[in-house]
N, C-alpha and C positions, 0 to 999 in steps of 0.2 A: 504494500500500500504506500502511495506517495505521501510525503510529508508536506504540510502546508507552510512550514517554516523554510524560507529560502536558504538560511544558514545551514539547516540540517540536510539540505539536498546536495551539498558539495562538501568535500573535505580536502585538506591540504595534502599535497603529494609531490613535493619537490618541483620539477619542471612541468609536470602534467597535472591538470585539474581533473579529478575523477568525479564525474557526474553520477547522480543516482541512476542506477541501471547498469553501472560498470563501464560506460563509455569514457575513453581517455581523450583529452583535447589539449593541444599545445597552447600554453598561455602566451599572452602578449609580452610578458617579461621573461620568458624562458631563456633568451640569450644572455640575460644578466645573472641567472641563478648561479650561486656559488662564487661570484666575483665581488670584490670590494667595489662599492659604488657610493656616490653621493646623490641622494634624492633631493631635488629642489622642490620644497613643499610650500603650500599656501594654506593659511587658516585665517579667515576673515580678511583683514587688511595687512596681515603679516606674511612675509615670505622668509623662509629659512632653509638652510641646507641641513641634511641629516646624513651622517656618514655611517656605513655599516655594510653587511653582506646580505644580499637577497637569498632567502632560503625557502620561500614558498609563495604560492599564489592561489587565491580563490576568485570567484566572480567579481567581488567588490573590493578586495584588499590584497596587499602583498605583505609578506612576513619578512621583517628585517632583523638581522641579528646585530646587536650593538655589543661591542666587546667580544668576550669569549662565550658567554652563556645567556645573556639577556636578550629575549626576542619580543618585538612589538609588531602589532598589526597596523598598517597604514592604509586608510581608504584610498583607492585609486583616484577618486575625484579630487584628492588633495595634492596629487603629484603633478608638477608642472614639467619636470624633466628628470631623466636619469643620466648621470655622467659617470665615466670611469674615474675611480679614486686614484689620482696620480700619486698621492702621498703614500699609499700602500706599497707601490713599487720602489719608492725612495727609501723607505724604512727597512724593507726586507732585503 
């Protein structure tokens, strides 16, 4: 039986979004998965960069790992741009 909750219909799965019914679909952010990025975000009148590693994607959000263990979900509607994190290559 299908769920009426849109969040329950999808689950995080790395580069592929698994829909209810088992179909896999390539996400728009798949090319950035596992890479250090800077997300350019907007919230109201504010714009800010957020540095991390993209680790998952759903219909409405991406999951960003900040540091080694902390993960946050960012609504896709807040993302203005995704940029390669150039600092990551300098530090390593």
